[in-house]
C-alpha atoms as one frame of an Amber mdcrd trajectory, in Angstrom:
protein
 -40.883 -49.776  19.508 -38.235 -47.643  17.818 -36.984 -44.501  19.432 -37.783
 -41.283  17.644 -34.845 -39.049  16.827 -35.454 -35.460  17.830 -33.753 -32.780
  15.700 -32.464 -30.040  17.982 -31.827 -26.756  16.209 -29.021 -24.551  17.528
 -30.098 -21.518  19.526 -29.416 -18.174  17.849 -29.521 -14.543  18.919 -29.812
 -11.414  16.764 -27.323  -8.588  17.046 -26.532  -5.343  15.222 -23.178  -5.174
  13.430 -21.532  -2.078  11.906 -20.016  -2.741   8.459 -18.375  -0.588   5.750
 -20.988   1.053   3.494 -19.534  -0.367   0.222 -20.825   2.786  -1.442 -22.713
   5.803  -0.145 -20.276   8.571   0.709 -17.533   6.232  -0.496 -18.408   7.131
  -4.097 -17.869  10.829  -3.277 -14.485   9.970  -1.787 -13.582   8.111  -4.985
 -14.450  11.249  -6.954 -12.230  13.404  -4.732  -9.301  10.987  -4.870  -9.731
  10.723  -8.642  -9.479  14.530  -8.987  -6.319  14.515  -6.871  -4.805  11.754
  -9.000  -5.532  13.625 -12.260  -3.222  16.497 -11.303  -0.734  14.810  -8.963
  -0.162  11.081  -9.560   0.038  11.696 -13.320   3.308  13.590 -12.703   5.137
  10.227 -12.645   4.590   9.630 -16.355   5.181  13.279 -17.302   8.754  13.470
 -16.035  10.593  12.901 -19.313   8.189  15.082 -21.307   8.344  18.011 -18.869
  11.949  17.853 -17.667  13.690  16.073 -20.579  14.849  19.219 -22.431  15.778
  20.935 -19.157  18.006  18.005 -18.176  19.690  18.002 -21.591  20.366  21.732
 -21.202  22.004  20.922 -17.849  24.243  18.369 -19.615  22.586  15.155 -18.401
  21.270  12.178 -20.394  19.314   9.046 -19.482  21.414   8.350 -16.415  20.720
  11.831 -15.008  16.983  11.412 -15.584  17.146   8.009 -13.880  18.859   9.561
 -10.839  16.189  12.256 -10.377  13.297   9.861 -10.965  14.840   7.230  -8.692
  15.240   9.757  -5.873  11.614  10.809  -6.280  10.391   7.202  -6.237  12.625
   6.377  -3.263  11.375   9.358  -1.242   7.780   8.698  -2.287   7.927   5.109
  -1.107  10.105   5.789   1.939   7.474   8.272   3.128   4.904   5.432   3.092
   5.576   4.218   6.668   5.625   7.840   7.860   2.287   8.430   6.148   0.901
   5.241   7.737   1.928   6.434  11.210   0.484   9.912  10.561  -2.818   8.383
   9.422  -3.026   6.587  12.781  -2.112   9.728  14.741  -4.241  12.212  12.741
  -6.546  11.226   9.875  -6.423  10.125   6.247  -7.845  13.488   5.149  -5.102
  15.484   6.907  -2.336  13.360   5.354  -3.918  13.556   1.865  -4.285  17.347
   2.007  -0.697  17.725   3.220   0.476  15.508   0.357  -1.397  17.566  -2.249
   0.128  20.781  -0.903   3.686  19.381  -0.946   3.235  18.056  -4.478   2.064
  21.445  -5.742   4.943  23.172  -3.954   7.453  20.790  -5.546   6.191  21.477
  -9.087   6.322  25.235  -8.405   9.907  25.177  -7.094  11.135  22.851  -9.879
  10.453  25.604 -12.453  13.397  27.586 -11.044  15.892  24.680 -11.315  19.248
  25.480 -12.938  21.068  22.197 -12.197  20.265  18.609 -11.367  20.636  19.180
  -7.606  17.700  21.626  -7.698  15.563  19.037  -9.488  16.514  16.368  -6.949
  15.301  18.619  -4.095  12.159  19.965  -5.771  10.971  17.029  -7.876  12.718
  14.257  -5.972  12.017  15.260  -2.366   8.987  17.579  -2.272   6.908  15.865
  -4.954   8.093  12.479  -3.695   6.841  13.084  -0.136   3.593  14.563  -1.468
   2.782  11.624  -3.733   3.731   9.135  -1.009   1.323  10.769   1.437  -1.490
  10.871  -1.138  -1.043   7.233  -2.201  -1.019   5.779   1.311  -3.849   7.865
   2.770  -6.044   7.456  -0.321  -5.816   3.666  -0.281  -6.484   3.517   3.470
  -9.637   5.601   2.930 -10.878   3.361   0.105 -10.036   0.203   2.054 -12.071
   1.404   5.052 -15.168   2.283   2.950 -15.263  -0.768   0.673 -15.112  -4.482
   1.416 -16.909  -6.460  -1.302 -16.304  -3.885  -4.059 -12.725  -3.042  -3.098
 -11.083  -3.871  -6.459 -13.742  -1.945  -8.371 -13.413   1.055  -6.042  -9.623
   1.158  -6.325  -9.927   0.895 -10.118 -12.354   3.838 -10.256 -10.201   6.026
  -8.007  -7.030   5.220  -9.926  -8.802   5.902 -13.203  -8.126   9.534 -12.288
  -4.439   8.832 -12.785  -5.219   7.370 -16.213  -7.271  10.441 -17.144  -4.380
  12.630 -16.069  -1.942  10.567 -18.113  -4.255  10.939 -21.134  -4.903  14.664
 -20.939  -1.836  16.052 -19.182   0.772  15.172 -21.879  -1.100  17.433 -24.317
  -1.451  20.120 -21.641   2.278  19.926 -20.858   3.222  20.070 -24.543   0.993
  23.134 -25.061   2.310  24.905 -21.954   5.947  24.224 -22.909   5.422  25.588
 -26.439   3.433  28.613 -25.242   5.067  29.627 -21.957   8.376  27.756 -21.769
   9.670  25.533 -18.971   9.210  28.014 -16.100   5.717  29.060 -17.151   4.637
  25.448 -17.609   5.811  24.510 -14.096   4.052  27.490 -12.507   0.745  26.748
 -14.239   0.991  23.012 -13.497   1.548  23.775  -9.807  -1.685  25.797  -9.869
  -3.544  22.878 -11.429  -2.060  20.574  -8.801  -3.817  22.564  -6.053  -7.100
  21.034  -7.231  -5.929  17.914  -5.393  -6.533  19.675  -2.066 -10.182  20.263
  -3.014 -10.580  16.584  -3.860  -8.933  15.177  -0.725 -11.002  17.453   1.527
 -13.980  15.231   0.645 -12.479  12.352   2.678 -14.486  11.780   5.863 -14.025
   9.240   8.703 -15.734   5.952   7.871 -17.308   5.918  11.360 -19.716   8.610
  10.145 -21.119   6.343   7.423 -21.028   2.756   8.755 -24.137   0.665   7.974
 -26.101  -1.222  10.620 -26.660  -4.846   9.635 -28.704  -7.337  11.648 -27.204
 -10.815  11.830 -28.017 -14.048  13.654 -25.267 -15.524  15.795 -25.332 -19.168
  16.935 -24.973 -19.449  20.705 -22.172 -21.757  21.796 -24.011 -23.537  24.600
 -20.945 -25.542  25.568 -19.000 -22.365  26.324 -21.975 -20.948  28.225 -22.216
 -24.148  30.286 -18.480 -24.064  31.111 -18.668 -20.393  32.103 -21.697 -21.165
  34.277 -19.844 -24.034  35.939 -16.837 -21.831  36.606 -19.061 -19.158  38.105
 -20.853 -21.791  40.256 -17.488 -23.152  41.412 -16.356 -19.720  42.508 -19.582
 -19.198  44.470 -19.177 -22.662  46.036 -15.587 -21.939  47.050 -16.583 -18.634
  48.615 -19.465 -20.314  50.445 -17.263 -23.145  51.645 -14.618 -20.732  52.759
 -17.193 -19.157  55.056 -17.553 -22.518  56.906 -13.812 -22.946  57.626 -12.958
 -22.609  61.312 -11.835 -19.143  62.343  -8.508 -20.440  63.685  -7.475 -21.689
  60.248  -8.573 -18.436  58.674  -6.509 -16.434  61.144  -3.428 -18.567  60.424
  -3.928 -18.120  56.694  -4.400 -14.394  57.194  -1.164 -14.162  59.152   0.676
 -15.944  56.335  -0.758 -13.571  53.750   0.090 -10.541  55.906   3.653 -11.756
  56.431   4.115 -12.255  52.689   2.657  -8.811  52.027   4.968  -7.154  54.582
   7.975  -8.945  53.103   7.013  -7.790  49.611   6.486  -4.188  50.757   9.830
  -4.099  52.584  11.600  -5.433  49.514   9.912  -2.809  47.309  10.860  -0.019
  49.739  14.422  -1.279  49.765  14.508  -1.007  45.970  13.009   2.470  46.011
  15.200   3.770  48.850  18.423   3.778  47.050  19.537   0.364  45.924  22.677
   0.823  48.047  24.710  -1.678  46.060  23.996   0.102  42.731  25.733   3.454
  41.991  23.551   6.434  41.072  24.985   6.809  37.559  24.080   3.192  36.779
  20.530   3.850  37.980  20.310   6.821  35.598  21.685   4.714  32.737  19.146
   1.963  33.459  16.312   4.508  33.563  17.379   6.090  30.275  17.776   2.643
  28.739  14.245   1.718  29.746  12.955   4.943  28.194  14.780   4.219  24.935
  13.455   0.658  24.880   9.932   1.926  25.572  10.227   4.502  22.795  11.529
   1.918  20.313   8.686  -0.431  21.262   6.150   2.338  20.602   7.687   2.955
  17.168   7.730  -0.811  16.540   4.025  -1.045  17.380   3.098   2.158  15.518
   4.724   0.965  12.284   3.633  -2.689  12.794   7.159  -3.956  12.118   6.009
  -7.404  13.269   4.504  -7.849   9.796   8.020  -8.357   8.454   8.294 -11.642
  10.374   5.704 -13.165   8.006   7.521 -14.795   5.064   4.479 -14.615   2.794
   4.055 -10.888   3.529   7.721 -10.305   2.656   7.280 -12.215  -0.602   4.256
 -10.083  -1.483   5.848  -6.682  -0.807   9.100  -7.578  -2.576   7.229  -9.001
  -5.565   4.966  -5.963  -5.918   8.032  -3.742  -5.563   9.718  -5.477  -8.506
   6.656  -4.925 -10.719   6.549  -1.281  -9.619  10.223  -0.697 -10.474   9.847
  -2.329 -13.881   6.697  -0.400 -14.823   7.891   2.996 -13.581  11.271   2.670
 -15.273   9.558   1.792 -18.547   7.273   4.838 -18.163  10.372   7.024 -17.821
  12.107   5.405 -20.811   9.149   5.127 -23.185   8.956   8.803 -24.325  12.712
   8.805 -24.956  12.397   5.546 -26.921   9.663   7.061 -29.111  11.688  10.199
 -29.818  15.155   8.684 -30.236  14.428   5.284 -31.838  11.067   5.754 -33.588
  11.983   9.371 -34.529   8.648  10.807 -33.346   8.052  14.467 -32.567   6.478
  15.648 -29.317   2.941  15.490 -30.711   3.307  11.878 -31.870   4.995  10.990
 -28.572   2.083  12.518 -26.662  -0.343  10.496 -28.825   1.346   7.211 -27.904
   1.450   8.145 -24.221  -2.240   9.049 -24.394  -2.970   5.665 -26.001  -1.298
   3.945 -23.024  -3.314   6.118 -20.632  -6.663   5.548 -22.403  -6.150   1.787
 -22.339  -5.060   2.128 -18.715  -8.380   3.801 -17.830 -10.380   1.118 -19.644
  -8.399  -1.599 -17.889  -8.842  -0.058 -14.435 -12.605   0.080 -14.923 -13.147
  -3.224 -16.775 -10.554  -5.696 -15.457 -11.646  -5.525 -11.761 -15.190  -6.323
 -12.944 -13.899  -9.327 -14.895 -11.785 -10.419 -11.924 -14.849 -10.373  -9.652
 -17.073 -12.107 -12.212 -14.687 -14.999 -12.883 -13.546 -15.176  -9.236  -9.856
 -14.689 -10.036  -7.645 -13.979  -7.031  -5.742 -10.707  -6.840  -2.362 -12.443
  -6.941  -3.307 -14.488  -9.999  -4.515 -11.319 -11.752  -1.145  -9.658 -11.115
   0.755 -12.700 -12.428  -1.307 -12.936 -15.633  -1.119  -9.212 -16.437   2.630
  -9.134 -15.677   3.172 -11.883 -18.263   1.017  -9.861 -20.691   3.107  -6.701
 -20.127   6.360  -8.614 -20.500   5.400 -10.051 -23.907   3.966  -6.786 -25.262
   6.985  -4.704 -24.207   9.458  -7.144 -25.719   7.639  -6.969 -29.070   7.335
  -3.173 -28.797  11.102  -2.764 -28.358  11.677  -3.804 -32.009   9.010  -1.565
 -33.586   9.369   1.870 -35.195   6.107   2.290 -37.135   3.814   4.799 -35.425
   0.564   2.866 -35.976   2.051  -0.392 -34.711   3.366   1.439 -31.653  -0.070
   2.962 -31.031  -1.687  -0.494 -31.028   1.021  -1.948 -28.772   0.659   1.063
 -26.472  -3.028   0.220 -26.090  -2.216  -3.420 -25.307   0.431  -2.429 -22.775
  -1.870   0.084 -21.046  -4.547  -2.571 -20.477  -2.095  -4.984 -18.873  -0.349
  -2.335 -16.815  -3.609  -1.139 -15.271  -4.333  -4.358 -13.385  -0.802  -4.583
 -11.976  -1.138  -1.065 -10.552  -4.694  -1.474  -9.243  -4.101  -4.819  -7.519
  -0.718  -4.047  -5.946  -1.937  -2.543  -2.657  -4.934  -4.899  -2.495  -2.557
  -7.882  -2.534  -0.626  -6.311   0.360  -3.809  -5.542   2.322  -4.985  -9.153
   1.964  -1.969 -10.321   3.987  -2.821  -8.380   7.181  -5.619  -7.305   9.519
  -7.780  -4.255   8.866  -6.048  -2.184  11.565  -2.648  -2.979   9.992  -3.487
  -1.835   6.443  -1.940   1.643   6.739   1.312   0.218   8.101   1.320  -2.699
   5.638   0.933  -0.370   2.644   3.634   1.854   4.141   6.036  -1.075   4.483
   5.226  -2.094   0.916   6.064   1.418  -0.253   9.281   1.310   1.795  10.380
  -1.868   0.026   9.715  -0.136  -3.313  11.781   2.836  -2.163  14.702   0.619
  -1.222  14.663  -1.164  -4.603  14.034   1.817  -6.881  17.371   3.734  -6.610
  19.821   0.843  -7.194  17.702  -0.924  -9.813  16.719   2.311 -11.572  20.327
   3.512 -11.640  21.486   0.118 -12.940  18.900   0.159 -15.758  19.916   3.718
 -16.693  23.561   2.639 -16.723  22.687  -0.267 -19.040  21.024   2.147 -21.490
  23.959   4.577 -21.493  26.645   1.871 -21.568  25.143  -0.193 -24.381  23.518
   2.734 -26.202  20.578   0.405 -26.899  16.982   0.904 -25.832  16.214  -2.726
 -26.762  18.739  -4.044 -24.244  17.375  -1.706 -21.564  13.745  -2.791 -22.163
  14.882  -6.434 -22.067  16.531  -5.764 -18.689  13.273  -4.238 -17.455  11.425
  -7.372 -18.550  14.003  -9.530 -16.727  12.835  -7.909 -13.479   9.303  -9.152
 -14.190  10.738 -12.633 -14.777  12.324 -12.518 -11.301   8.935 -11.503  -9.872
   7.231 -14.467 -11.567   9.878 -16.843 -10.203   9.100 -15.568  -6.696   5.297
 -15.700  -6.887   4.356 -18.681  -9.072   5.809 -21.391  -6.734   3.981 -19.842
  -3.781   0.733 -19.731  -5.761   1.142 -23.412  -6.714   1.818 -24.311  -3.076
  -1.325 -22.455  -1.952  -3.364 -24.123  -4.695  -2.195 -27.625  -3.711  -2.788
 -26.861  -0.036  -6.359 -25.717  -0.730  -7.052 -28.797  -2.859  -5.769 -31.032
  -0.054  -8.089 -29.308   2.432 -11.065 -29.774   0.125 -10.192 -33.461  -0.327
  -9.945 -33.962   3.444 -13.304 -32.270   3.982 -14.853 -34.476   1.314 -13.430
 -37.626   2.953 -14.733 -36.565   6.361 -18.176 -35.934   4.888 -18.244 -39.364
   3.280 -17.214 -41.063   6.543 -19.977 -39.366   8.515
């Protein structure tokens, strides 16, 4: 008679779990962040158009523009860790509102600039801190509200920047022609205040978390071990009650003697440490306070993330793409005016073409990435190669219609690099470390922007060639690809090996 095999199903228990809403009030937050980006983040691409003539009147060329823009980008990214710490201490809404106010103040003050030092303080410092605060706090808010639709949500929110880059060049051109440099800056600072209205819509995610019921498999082995441990403790206590009183008294005396010895030693330490001078005690106390303070800063900024080699590779790689793209955005209007001989209207048209394609890319490419299950890192690599090829071809063109088409192509590729940058950083850390991780990523950008930006500006002025400068910008993307592609291949081979091992184990069982 054969034994019957009984299938024992694992025991499960239902529990309620709070998860991000992946929508709901999150869509309203995306609308508010988008409004803020229209009037604030778009200032990055408007620098040459708004301040180009003012810098020339001050006697500065490409190198001077690179200095001001590099300072702004450095301050913006250096303020990232500060913004991350402030988000932890206050809230994402407070930091976003403060950033919008500082950005508006910087545009207002820049209208009164009479030399490059004034622009460095107003545009470089004030606007830089404002944009850094907005960028960090906005992404933290989106990351807390969205989990499955994170790429799509970031694309929608950053589409506001694309809308601003489409519309604002024409607004700036009109304001410069109608009211001059000072009037344009004053009116733009008023428009920038709309960012405060948008960021006020940010609410804590705890107000909108969804309750989801899930079944959890009970680990009966762990329960059995815990039960055994508990039974052992009860048994030891019960057995201890049967020990003769003489042995208990001896044990008690030993414990009491150890306790008295410990107390006397502690009192001796507290009562003066006679062998240690008072000034050394004060120095030791102050040293402990400094160490404690540094440890709190270390924990607040999550500096331990920098010990992860893969995290370092990610933040440095994304920083290189950022430097290359932002420097090209600064150079592109000058290239159109000086090399292609375009007027301000034609220049604004090409910049709007880049921005329109950027909007389309930010809305469409995350959908395609999710549909075809392409990783964030792979999306950045592919679109970086796309941007590199398009920009190198663009550098040799002067026909307006060809440049319009290439501007569209470049805008589509650029959009995915910008959208996926912070998502790639967030994927390398825990949820509670996102604010600090994004801040450290911004810090790495800030450290790279001034020297690299200044070097690229020097190349343009020294060679007198925009083609050479654009080629140097593309070389930075090549360095990024050299850093990321080997790591991606290693991860791919590692995952394939794991799948093969799982398949072999399945076949053996």
